[in-house]
C-alpha positions as CSV (number, residue, x, y, z in Angstrom):
1,M,135.6,-37.3,92.3
2,I,134.0,-33.9,90.7
3,T,136.7,-31.5,89.1
4,S,136.1,-27.5,88.9
5,R,138.1,-24.8,86.7
6,E,139.6,-21.6,88.7
7,I,141.7,-18.5,87.8
8,R,145.1,-18.1,89.3
9,L,147.2,-15.4,89.1
10,K,150.2,-16.0,86.7
11,S,151.9,-13.0,86.9
12,R,152.3,-9.7,89.2
13,L,150.4,-6.4,87.1
14,V,152.3,-3.2,86.4
15,G,150.2,-0.8,84.9
16,M,147.9,-1.7,82.7
17,P,146.8,-5.6,83.9
18,S,146.2,-7.9,80.7
19,A,145.2,-11.4,80.5
20,D,148.7,-12.9,80.4
21,N,148.4,-11.9,84.1
22,F,145.9,-14.8,84.4
23,E,145.4,-18.8,84.0
24,L,143.0,-20.8,84.1
25,A,143.3,-24.2,86.1
26,T,141.6,-27.8,86.4
27,V,141.6,-29.0,89.8
28,S,139.7,-31.7,91.7
29,V,137.1,-31.3,94.6
30,P,136.6,-34.1,96.9
31,H,133.2,-35.0,98.9
32,P,133.6,-32.5,101.7
33,A,135.3,-33.4,105.5
34,P,133.6,-33.3,108.2
35,G,132.3,-29.6,109.1
36,E,133.2,-28.7,105.9
37,V,130.3,-27.7,102.8
38,Q,130.8,-27.9,99.0
39,V,129.5,-25.3,97.2
40,R,128.7,-24.5,93.2
41,N,128.9,-21.0,92.5
42,L,126.9,-19.3,90.7
43,W,127.7,-15.7,90.4
44,M,131.0,-13.8,91.5
45,T,131.7,-10.4,91.3
46,V,135.1,-8.4,90.1
47,D,135.8,-5.0,91.6
48,P,138.8,-2.7,91.4
49,Y,140.2,-2.8,95.1
50,M,141.1,-6.4,93.8
51,R,143.9,-4.7,91.8
52,G,145.8,-3.6,94.9
53,R,146.5,-7.0,95.7
54,M,147.4,-8.6,92.0
55,A,150.8,-6.0,92.5
56,D,153.8,-6.0,94.0
57,R,153.2,-3.9,97.1
58,S,151.3,-3.9,100.1
59,S,147.7,-3.8,100.0
60,Y,145.2,-2.4,102.1
61,A,142.3,-3.3,104.5
62,P,142.3,-2.2,108.1
63,S,140.7,-5.4,110.7
64,S,137.8,-3.1,112.2
65,R,136.8,-0.1,113.5
66,S,137.9,-1.3,116.8
67,G,141.1,-1.9,115.8
68,K,141.2,-5.4,116.4
69,E,141.1,-8.2,114.0
70,V,137.3,-9.4,113.3
71,P,137.4,-13.2,113.5
72,G,136.5,-15.9,110.7
73,G,132.8,-16.3,110.1
74,A,130.8,-14.1,108.4
75,I,129.0,-10.6,109.0
76,G,126.2,-9.0,107.0
77,G,126.1,-12.0,104.1
78,I,129.3,-11.4,103.6
79,A,131.6,-14.5,104.6
80,A,135.4,-14.1,105.3
81,S,137.7,-16.6,104.7
82,N,140.2,-16.8,107.5
83,S,141.2,-13.1,108.5
84,T,141.7,-12.2,104.6
85,M,139.1,-9.9,104.2
86,Y,138.4,-8.4,107.7
87,G,142.2,-8.5,108.6
88,W,145.2,-6.7,106.7
89,R,144.6,-8.5,103.0
90,P,147.9,-10.5,102.0
91,N,148.5,-9.8,98.4
92,F,147.1,-12.6,96.0
93,Q,150.0,-14.8,95.4
94,V,151.6,-15.8,91.8
95,G,150.4,-19.6,91.0
96,E,147.4,-19.6,93.3
97,S,143.8,-19.5,92.7
98,L,142.2,-15.7,93.3
99,Q,139.7,-14.4,95.8
100,G,136.5,-12.3,95.8
101,G,132.7,-12.3,96.7
102,A,130.6,-14.9,95.3
103,I,126.7,-16.3,95.5
104,G,126.9,-20.0,95.3
105,E,124.8,-23.1,96.0
106,V,125.1,-25.9,98.5
107,A,125.9,-28.7,96.4
108,A,127.1,-31.0,99.3
109,S,127.2,-30.9,103.1
110,D,129.0,-32.6,105.9
111,D,128.1,-29.2,108.2
112,P,124.3,-30.2,109.6
113,R,123.8,-26.1,109.8
114,F,123.5,-26.6,105.7
115,K,121.8,-28.4,103.0
116,V,121.9,-29.3,99.7
117,G,120.1,-26.3,97.4
118,D,120.6,-23.6,100.3
119,L,121.7,-20.1,98.8
120,V,125.1,-19.1,100.7
121,S,127.5,-16.0,99.7
122,S,131.5,-16.5,100.5
123,W,134.9,-14.7,99.9
124,F,135.8,-17.9,97.4
125,G,135.3,-16.6,93.9
126,W,136.9,-17.4,90.8
127,R,136.1,-21.1,91.0
128,E,133.5,-23.1,89.8
129,R,133.3,-25.2,92.5
130,F,134.8,-25.9,96.4
131,N,135.2,-26.9,99.6
132,A,135.2,-24.7,103.2
133,P,134.3,-24.9,106.7
134,G,130.7,-24.0,107.3
135,D,132.1,-20.9,109.2
136,S,133.4,-19.4,105.8
137,L,129.7,-19.7,105.0
138,Q,126.9,-17.3,105.1
139,K,123.2,-18.3,104.7
140,L,121.8,-15.8,101.7
141,D,118.3,-14.6,102.5
142,T,117.0,-12.9,99.8
143,S,114.2,-11.1,100.6
144,G,112.9,-12.1,97.1
145,L,115.9,-10.2,95.0
146,P,117.9,-11.6,92.8
147,P,120.6,-13.4,94.1
148,Q,123.6,-11.3,92.6
149,A,122.1,-7.9,93.7
150,F,123.8,-9.1,96.8
151,L,127.2,-8.9,94.8
152,G,126.1,-5.3,94.4
153,V,123.1,-3.1,95.3
154,A,122.3,-5.2,98.1
155,G,126.1,-6.0,98.9
156,M,129.1,-4.5,99.4
157,P,128.8,-2.0,96.7
158,G,125.5,-0.8,97.9
159,L,127.2,-0.9,101.6
160,T,129.7,1.3,100.4
161,A,127.4,4.2,99.0
162,W,125.7,3.9,102.0
163,V,128.2,4.5,104.2
164,G,129.9,6.9,102.0
165,L,127.4,9.4,101.4
166,L,125.2,8.7,105.0
167,K,128.1,8.0,108.0
168,I,131.4,9.3,106.2
169,A,129.8,12.7,104.5
170,M,126.9,13.0,106.5
171,P,125.1,15.6,104.0
172,R,123.1,18.5,105.3
173,P,119.4,19.6,104.3
174,G,120.5,21.8,101.2
175,D,123.7,20.3,100.4
176,V,124.6,20.2,97.1
177,V,126.1,16.5,96.5
178,F,128.9,15.9,93.7
179,I,129.3,12.0,92.6
180,S,131.8,10.8,90.3
181,A,131.3,7.2,88.2
182,A,127.7,8.0,88.8
183,S,126.7,5.1,86.6
184,G,129.1,2.6,88.1
185,A,128.2,0.0,91.2
186,V,129.0,2.5,94.4
187,G,128.4,5.7,92.3
188,S,124.6,5.2,90.8
189,V,123.6,3.7,94.3
190,A,125.3,6.9,96.2
191,C,123.3,9.4,93.6
192,Q,119.5,7.5,94.0
193,I,120.2,7.6,98.2
194,A,121.2,11.2,98.5
195,K,118.2,11.8,96.3
196,L,116.2,9.9,98.6
197,K,117.1,11.8,101.4
198,G,116.3,15.2,99.4
199,H,119.8,16.7,98.0
200,T,120.6,18.7,95.2
201,V,122.7,15.4,92.9
202,I,125.6,16.1,90.5
203,G,126.8,13.3,88.7
204,S,129.9,12.6,86.1
205,A,129.6,9.9,83.7
206,G,131.6,8.7,80.3
207,G,129.4,8.4,77.2
208,A,125.6,9.1,76.5
209,A,124.1,6.1,77.7
210,K,125.6,6.2,81.0
211,C,124.6,9.9,81.1
212,A,121.2,9.0,80.7
213,F,121.2,6.2,83.2
214,V,122.1,8.9,86.0
215,R,119.5,11.2,84.4
216,Q,117.3,8.6,84.8
217,I,117.6,7.7,88.4
218,G,117.4,11.3,89.7
219,A,120.2,13.0,89.4
220,D,119.3,16.9,88.4
221,H,122.8,17.6,86.3
222,V,124.9,15.3,84.7
223,I,128.5,15.5,83.4
224,D,129.3,13.9,80.5
225,Y,133.7,13.5,81.2
226,K,134.6,12.3,78.0
227,V,133.3,15.3,76.1
228,A,133.1,17.8,78.9
229,G,137.2,19.1,78.1
230,D,137.6,21.6,81.2
231,L,136.1,19.2,83.9
232,T,136.4,21.8,86.4
233,G,134.9,24.3,83.9
234,A,131.6,22.0,83.7
235,L,131.6,21.4,87.1
236,L,131.3,25.1,88.2
237,Q,128.4,25.8,85.3
238,V,126.3,23.7,86.9
239,A,126.7,24.4,90.7
240,P,127.5,27.8,90.3
241,K,127.1,28.1,94.0
242,G,129.6,25.1,94.9
243,I,129.3,21.6,96.3
244,D,129.0,20.7,99.5
245,V,129.8,17.0,99.2
246,Y,131.7,14.8,97.4
247,F,131.6,11.0,96.8
248,E,135.0,10.1,95.0
249,N,135.3,6.9,93.4
250,V,138.0,8.4,90.6
251,G,140.6,10.7,91.3
252,G,142.5,12.8,89.0
253,E,141.0,15.5,87.1
254,H,137.8,14.5,89.1
255,L,139.5,15.3,92.6
256,E,140.6,18.7,91.4
257,A,137.3,19.8,89.9
258,A,136.0,18.9,93.6
259,L,138.5,21.0,95.0
260,A,137.9,23.6,92.6
261,A,134.2,24.2,93.2
262,A,134.3,22.8,97.0
263,N,132.2,25.4,99.5
264,P,133.8,26.1,103.2
265,F,133.8,22.9,105.0
266,A,132.5,20.9,102.3
267,R,132.9,16.8,103.4
268,F,134.3,14.2,100.9
269,A,134.3,10.6,101.0
270,I,136.9,9.4,99.1
271,C,136.0,5.9,98.6
272,G,138.2,4.6,95.5
273,M,140.5,6.8,92.7
274,I,140.4,3.9,89.8
275,S,142.1,6.7,87.4
276,Q,145.2,5.9,89.6
277,Y,145.0,2.4,90.3
278,N,147.2,1.5,87.0
279,T,149.7,4.3,87.5
280,V,153.4,3.1,87.3
281,G,155.8,4.9,89.9
282,L,154.1,7.4,92.2
283,P,150.9,9.4,90.8
284,S,150.6,12.8,90.9
285,G,148.9,14.4,93.5
286,P,145.6,17.5,92.4
287,R,147.5,21.1,92.0
288,N,145.1,22.2,94.3
289,I,145.1,20.7,97.6
290,M,146.0,23.7,99.0
291,F,142.3,24.2,98.8
292,V,141.7,22.2,101.7
293,M,143.0,24.4,104.3
294,G,141.6,27.6,102.9
295,K,138.3,26.1,102.6
296,S,138.4,24.2,105.7
297,L,137.6,20.8,104.2
298,R,137.2,17.3,105.4
299,L,138.7,14.9,103.0
300,E,138.1,11.2,104.8
301,G,139.1,7.6,103.2
302,F,137.5,4.8,104.0
303,D,137.3,1.1,103.4
304,I,134.3,-0.6,103.6
305,A,135.9,-3.9,105.5
306,N,136.1,-1.3,108.7
307,Y,131.9,-0.8,108.7
308,L,130.8,-4.6,107.8
309,D,129.1,-4.7,111.1
310,L,126.3,-2.2,109.6
311,M,125.5,-4.3,106.9
312,P,122.3,-5.8,108.5
313,E,120.9,-1.9,108.8
314,F,122.0,-1.1,105.6
315,Q,120.3,-4.1,104.1
316,R,117.3,-3.5,105.8
317,E,116.9,-0.1,104.2
318,M,117.9,-0.9,101.0
319,T,115.5,-3.7,100.8
320,G,112.9,-1.8,101.2
321,W,113.9,1.1,99.1
322,I,113.9,-1.6,96.5
323,R,110.6,-3.1,97.2
324,E,109.1,0.6,97.3
325,G,110.5,0.8,93.2
326,K,112.6,4.0,94.5
327,V,116.5,2.2,93.8
328,A,117.3,0.4,90.1
329,W,120.5,-0.7,89.2
330,K,122.5,-1.9,85.8
331,E,124.2,-4.9,85.7
332,T,126.9,-6.1,83.0
333,I,127.6,-9.8,83.2
334,D,129.8,-12.0,81.6
335,H,129.2,-15.8,81.6
336,G,132.0,-18.5,82.1
337,I,134.6,-19.0,84.4
338,E,137.1,-18.5,81.5
339,N,135.8,-15.1,81.4
340,A,136.2,-13.7,84.5
341,P,140.1,-12.0,83.9
342,A,137.8,-10.1,80.7
343,A,135.4,-9.8,82.7
344,F,137.9,-7.6,85.4
345,L,139.8,-6.1,82.7
346,K,136.9,-3.9,81.5
347,L,136.8,-2.5,85.0
348,F,139.8,0.0,83.7
349,K,138.8,0.1,80.0
350,G,135.1,1.7,81.1
351,E,133.8,-1.0,79.3
352,N,131.2,-1.9,82.1
353,F,128.0,-0.3,82.8
354,G,126.8,-0.5,86.7
355,K,127.9,-3.8,88.5
356,M,130.4,-6.0,86.8
357,L,129.5,-9.8,87.5
358,V,130.6,-12.9,86.1
359,K,127.6,-15.8,85.8
360,L,128.9,-19.3,86.2
361,G,125.6,-21.4,87.1
């Protein structure tokens, strides 16, 4: 019998998360039963959306664009745990282990489709080792990329940027594109895709190092929101003729600035609003929301769980860009399952640079 450590939710989150909301537990992992595979996790991801599933309120995640629940199994290299990933996602339960994206190596198998040493992606992060049905795992072909890239630039964050920009906002020739959290896992990919498609890109990031990276990946203008003071004024200064597309990751002042600078018929792809996630009570809306009517703006929120069928198309395009040296990315890596909660907390303090990962293997 092998033991494994895992992170459990100790208490519901209210306001800013803290280490006290999590606990480390040790469990026994038996030999896999018929049809099961035992996986030793090598990498796991922590992501801002997980915050919603830790609170005492309904989480989000519609099942599919057809309105039907996507069956268990895996799509595009990201595996499902029953309907947890693709149906309406229930909140994490207090006292139970958390879940999230992970890349691991098969340690033992009683499923003929998997052999020891195979790399697999799963939805069983936040633990060192686990047994699961083979149908809940996806073999991973890395195409020469580092395995952890499929938790970031070539995985769901990259897909989020690709879908939000190209399928939701659909920039037109000559468009000016504004991207908040432009140094992050999603925003940095959105910046680079926008440049690859020939658009003028304005990125917002916090701090000199992150702003330098956003310039390095091709942004035409970079706003350091930590020192800008009047964010609306700063955006209008670098976009005197307005913006046509806004890729929203932050909310709050960033959304107000984008509404103020938006040209008539501008399109907003609303991916996330991390500045609002830890608000206690009702968050305040943008004061200038009336611009939506006066400027005939289109604001469309999206959940990437509805677009996972596009993962193969995205990965073909993204891996090509990476091989050609056209896309770069940053990672912040913490080590050890015991440090997974601390890595998660960094997301809400701005202490991560690019994709936040935990290395387990």
